[in-house]
Structures are given as structure tokens and as C-alpha cells.
C-alpha positions in Angstrom: 102.1 100.6 171.4 99.8 100.8 168.4 96.8 98.5 168.7 95.4 96.7 165.6 92.4 98.2 163.9 89.8 96.1 162.1 88.4 97.0 158.7 86.7 94.8 156.1 88.7 93.9 153.0 85.7 94.9 150.8 85.6 98.4 152.4 89.4 98.9 151.8 89.2 97.9 148.2 86.1 100.1 147.7 88.0 103.0 149.2 91.0 102.3 146.9 88.7 102.3 143.9 87.1 105.6 144.9 90.4 107.3 145.6 91.7 106.0 142.2 88.8 107.7 140.4 89.7 110.9 142.2 93.4 110.8 141.5 92.8 110.3 137.7 92.3 114.0 137.5 94.8 115.0 140.1 97.7 113.3 138.4 97.3 115.4 135.3 97.2 118.5 137.4 100.1 117.9 139.7 102.5 115.5 138.1 106.0 116.4 137.1 106.1 120.0 136.0 109.4 119.7 134.2 112.0 122.3 133.6 114.1 122.4 130.4 114.9 118.8 129.6 112.7 117.5 132.4 112.9 117.3 136.1 116.0 115.9 137.7 114.6 115.6 141.2 112.3 112.7 142.2 110.1 113.0 145.2 109.4 109.7 147.0 108.3 108.0 150.3 110.6 105.7 152.2 110.2 102.9 154.8 111.4 103.4 158.3 114.6 101.4 159.1 114.9 100.1 155.6 116.8 101.0 152.4 114.7 101.0 149.3 116.2 100.1 145.9 116.1 103.8 144.7 118.0 104.8 147.8 120.6 102.1 147.3 120.9 103.0 143.6 121.5 106.7 144.6 124.2 105.7 147.0 125.9 103.5 144.4 126.0 106.5 142.0 123.7 104.8 139.5 121.2 107.7 139.4 123.9 110.0 137.9 122.5 113.6 137.8 119.0 112.6 139.1 118.4 113.3 142.8 116.0 111.8 145.2 113.9 114.0 147.6 112.5 112.1 150.6 109.1 113.5 151.6 108.2 111.1 154.4 107.7 107.4 155.1 104.8 105.0 154.3 103.7 101.7 155.7 101.3 100.9 152.8 101.9 100.1 149.1 98.4 101.2 148.0 99.0 104.6 149.8 102.4 104.9 148.2 101.1 104.5 144.6 98.1 106.8 145.2 100.6 109.5 146.3 102.4 109.0 142.9 99.1 109.0 141.0 98.1 112.3 142.6 101.4 113.9 141.9 102.4 114.2 145.6 105.4 112.0 144.7 107.0 111.1 141.4 107.0 107.3 141.9 105.5 104.8 144.3 105.6 101.1 144.8 103.0 98.5 145.7 101.9 94.9 145.4 100.9 94.2 141.8 97.3 93.6 142.7 97.0 97.2 144.0 98.6 98.4 140.8 96.0 96.5 138.8 93.2 97.9 140.9 94.4 101.4 140.4 94.7 101.0 136.7 91.2 99.4 136.5 89.8 102.7 137.7 91.3 104.4 134.7 94.1 106.0 136.7 96.9 106.9 134.2 99.8 105.1 135.8 102.2 102.5 134.4 104.4 99.9 136.2 108.0 100.4 135.2 110.1 98.0 137.2 109.7 95.2 139.8 111.2 96.1 143.2 110.3 93.2 145.6 109.3 89.6 145.5 109.5 86.3 147.1 112.3 83.7 147.1 113.9 81.3 149.7 115.4 84.3 151.5 112.9 87.1 150.9 109.3 86.0 151.7 106.3 86.8 153.8 105.6 84.3 156.5 102.4 83.9 158.5 103.5 83.1 162.1 101.8 82.0 165.2 103.0 81.5 168.8 104.6 78.1 169.5 101.7 77.1 171.8 99.0 78.3 169.4 96.3 75.7 168.5 96.4 77.0 164.9 97.8 74.3 162.7 95.8 74.5 159.5 93.9 76.9 157.3 90.6 75.8 158.9 91.9 76.7 162.3 92.0 80.3 161.1 88.2 80.6 161.1 87.3 83.3 163.6 91.0 84.3 164.1 92.7 87.6 163.6 95.6 88.0 161.1 97.8 91.1 161.5 99.3 92.7 158.3 100.6 96.0 157.2 97.6 96.9 154.9 94.5 95.4 153.5 93.8 94.7 149.8 97.4 94.1 149.1 100.1 91.3 149.1 99.5 89.9 152.5 95.7 89.6 152.1 96.0 88.1 148.7 98.3 85.4 149.9 96.0 84.7 152.8 93.1 84.3 150.4 95.1 81.9 148.2 96.0 79.8 151.2 92.4 79.6 152.4 91.2 78.8 148.9 93.7 76.1 148.3 92.8 74.5 151.7 89.2 74.2 150.5 87.5 76.8 152.6 84.3 78.2 151.2 84.0 82.0 150.6 81.7 82.2 153.6 84.3 80.4 155.8 87.2 82.5 154.5 85.2 85.7 155.3 85.3 84.6 158.9 89.1 85.0 159.0 89.7 88.6 160.1 92.6 90.6 158.5 93.7 93.5 160.7 95.9 96.5 159.9 99.0 96.5 162.2 102.0 98.7 161.6 104.9 96.4 160.7 107.1 97.6 163.6 104.3 96.5 166.0 103.3 93.2 164.4 105.6 90.9 166.3 104.7 92.6 169.6 101.0 92.3 168.8 101.4 88.6 168.3 103.4 88.0 171.5 100.8 90.0 173.5 98.0 87.9 171.8 96.2 90.9 170.4 96.3 89.0 167.1 96.5 85.3 166.4 98.7 85.3 163.3 101.4 87.8 162.3 102.5 88.4 158.8 106.2 89.0 159.0 108.7 89.6 156.2 112.3 90.4 155.5 114.2 92.1 158.4 111.3 92.1 160.9 110.6 88.4 160.2 114.2 87.3 160.8 114.5 89.5 163.9 111.4 87.9 165.4 112.7 84.4 164.5 115.9 85.1 166.3 114.0 86.0 169.4 112.2 82.7 169.2 108.8 81.5 170.5 107.0 81.6 167.1 106.5 79.1 164.3 105.5 79.4 160.7 102.0 78.4 159.5 102.8 79.1 155.8 104.7 81.4 153.5 103.9 83.0 150.2 107.0 81.3 148.7 105.4 77.9 149.5 102.3 78.9 147.5 103.8 80.5 144.4 107.5 79.8 144.3 109.9 82.5 143.2 108.0 85.6 141.9 108.3 89.3 141.7 105.4 90.7 143.7 105.4 94.5 143.4 106.3 97.2 141.0 107.2 100.9 141.0 104.7 103.0 139.0 104.9 106.5 137.4 102.1 108.4 135.8 101.8 108.4 132.1 102.2 112.2 132.1 105.4 112.0 134.1 106.8 109.4 131.6 105.8 111.6 128.6 107.3 114.8 130.1 110.4 113.2 131.6 111.4 110.2 129.6 115.2 110.5 130.1 114.8 111.0 133.9 112.5 108.0 133.9 115.0 106.0 132.0 117.9 106.9 134.3 115.7 106.1 137.4 114.5 102.7 136.1 117.9 101.6 134.8 119.5 102.6 138.1 117.0 100.6 140.1 117.6 97.6 137.8 121.4 97.9 138.3 120.9 98.2 142.1 118.9 94.9 142.0 121.7 93.2 140.2 124.4 94.7 142.5 122.4 93.4 145.6 122.4 89.9 144.1 126.1 89.8 143.1 127.8 91.7 145.9 128.7 89.8 149.1 125.8 89.9 151.5 127.9 91.5 154.3 128.9 94.3 151.9 125.3 95.0 151.1 124.3 95.0 154.7 127.2 97.3 155.6 126.3 99.7 152.9 122.6 99.8 153.9 123.6 100.4 157.5 125.7 103.4 156.5 122.9 104.8 154.3 120.4 104.7 157.3 122.9 106.2 159.7 123.9 108.9 157.3 120.4 110.1 156.5 119.8 111.0 160.1 116.1 110.0 160.6 116.6 108.6 164.1 116.1 105.0 162.9 117.2 101.7 164.4 119.7 99.9 162.1 119.6 96.6 164.1 117.2 94.8 161.9 119.3 95.4 158.8 121.7 92.7 159.7 119.0 90.2 158.9 118.7 91.4 155.3 119.2 88.6 152.7 117.4 89.6 149.4 115.0 91.9 147.7 113.4 88.8 146.2 113.1 90.2 142.7 112.7 87.2 140.3 113.3 88.6 136.8 116.8 89.9 135.8 117.2 93.7 136.5 113.6 93.9 137.7 112.1 93.5 134.2 108.4 93.0 134.4 106.8 89.8 133.1 103.2 89.9 132.1 102.4 86.8 134.1 103.2 88.7 137.4 100.3 91.1 136.7 98.0 88.6 135.1 97.9 86.5 138.3 96.4 89.4 140.2 94.1 90.5 137.4 92.6 87.0 137.6 92.5 87.2 141.4 90.7 90.5 141.5 88.3 89.4 138.8 87.5 86.2 140.7 86.8 88.2 143.8 84.5 90.5 141.9 86.6 93.6 142.5 87.1 94.2 138.8 85.2 93.1 135.8 86.5 90.6 133.3 88.2 92.5 130.5 88.3 95.8 132.5 92.1 95.8 132.4 94.3 95.3 129.3 97.5 93.6 130.5 99.8 95.3 128.0 98.6 98.7 129.2 99.6 98.0 132.8 103.4 98.0 132.4 106.4 98.8 130.2 110.0 97.7 130.2 110.9 100.5 127.8 112.8 102.6 130.3 114.9 99.7 131.7 118.3 99.7 130.2 119.9 97.6 132.9 121.4 94.2 132.2 121.8 91.1 134.4 125.5 91.4 134.5 127.8 91.3 137.5 129.1 94.8 138.4 132.5 95.5 139.7 133.1 93.7 143.0 132.9 96.8 145.2 131.6 100.3 144.6 132.9 103.1 146.9 130.4 104.7 149.2 129.3 108.0 147.8 129.1 109.7 151.2 126.2 111.8 150.0 
């Protein structure tokens, strides 16, 4: 059992900023040394027990001659995009606020497609035990909130919730966010090591099926349908491998649309086969609870408002200066050739 570890939100964001400064040079040294016509292999990190959109796109055959090479798993979006920025991987995905933070430190990366978000089926919920005295935002003062990483989506939503409830900055600072690995979050709540658990997607629905917990609030209640995170690639990689980038981004966009239009049971069955076939000793049980990736815009196209929201949030917190980031420099839809059209009803499993 992994126990939660405390760390201040300011410390995390400071470390993210320092690492971003360091990776600015590393990206140019390590990223995408292409062969003739550019690289056709993309290194990436996965998530244990889950199927990422690039993995789904590969299985559907949408990546064509581009191959994925798994180099390990991550539990943190900020860590994932830092790996991409330093050239350890060729793409990484994170909450849009972490992408803004990285770009604010002059790291040469660009968001290329949205890959997760919040809707009525895919959302992050903040859960307490049924007998918990916590009923409101003010009840969170002095309490511990377990989440997968600091300075990212879960902490941002917590901040917005506290702010909208009228808590002062000093009061909000008394709510303690803790890092808890996602697979341990439900157990940490039930063992009362934390007071609130941030649960999403498969792990959320699995915990709800077990029972004994209730929702305090959800990000979808705060902001409605929205795309929350993007995949990034370095500017250098995009310049050296434009066709590979186009194939990748378009394939992910097509996979998003396939996941929306295909029968849910078919999507779940395909994901289950992908996890079994890759042989990483993972539990496939939670996959049956999958409902949606939550991407709001057609084919994952990035809307400027999705990044502006977090640019404003970080500016208000004092984490970046006003005008430090130019919105148009943060993202591009140039490489996304996917369309919001229904694909054929069923695509054969590739078996690869």
C-alpha cells in the first residue's frame, strides 16, 4: 500500500518551472533525430490498466506506417510532457494548465490535439465517505484531498470550487492536496488516510460500484463540457517530422471520433483485448466501466478558450505574469486532418 505524501502546491509549481527551464535546452539536443523522411517510431508513456488514444488509434490501423514504442508508464501529466520536452519521449499529454506553465518558461513545445476532457460520462469527482461530516467547501478547511499530482487538473478544479464558495486565499491554503497514486486513491479514502478522493473514469465508476462513498462535487458541474488536456510535441520534432506528426495527430482525432460513434460495448471489448495482448500484467477489470474520453471539440481540435482559461488561472495565482504567454503560440491544429464523421460500424482488430 502506498501512503499519501504531502507537498505544497507552490513547491510543485516552482519545481515544474525550474525543470521547464532545464528542458528548454534538452529538447533541442535530444528530440527526434529523424532518418530520411523523418522518424516513423514514436516513443511514449502509457497509463497502467488503461488504453490511451494513440494506443487505440494504432490498434484501429489509423497510424498507418507510424509505430508506437512504449517506454514505461506515468501517473502524472506534468511528468509526461516534461519527458516529451526533454526528448525522452516524442509526445506527452497533460492538463492544459501544465502545458501553459511549461510554455511560460520558454520551453519549445506546442499542443497539437486534445485527448481528454469532462462530460456527463467522463469527469473527475471529489468523493468522501458516506458518513463523512464534509458537506461543503468550507468543511474542507484542514482536510486532506488525495489526487494523482499537484499543479494540474485536480488541484485546479479544487481551487475553482473553493473560490466559487467564497473561501479566502488564506482559508483555501488550509486545504491540503496530497499526491496519491490513482490505483491507491480509493483505498486511501476508505482507510481514512485522506478525507477526499479525486476519482475519475474507470477508477471512479469501480469505486461507486463498491459503494460507501458520495460525491462532494465534480469538475463537470463547475465548467460543463470541456476538453481539459492536450498532447504536446516539441517545435523541433514538428519541424523535422511534419508528416509523422500529421499522421499521429490525425489518427488520434479519428480514434476520438471512433470512440464516440462505435457502440460502447465494442469500444470496451477492443480496449480489453489491447490490454491483454500487450502483456504488461495489468488488471482489465476496470475497463468495463469506460464510457467516454470526454473530448469536447470534434476530432480533438483545440479551441483557444480551453487554454485561455488556465492562462488566466495561473496569472491570478501569480504563477505566471500577465502577458507572459501568447495564446496563439501555445497550440496548433495544423496537423489535424481528422473530421467529425462516423467511421464504418466496425473495424477489425489488428492483432498487433
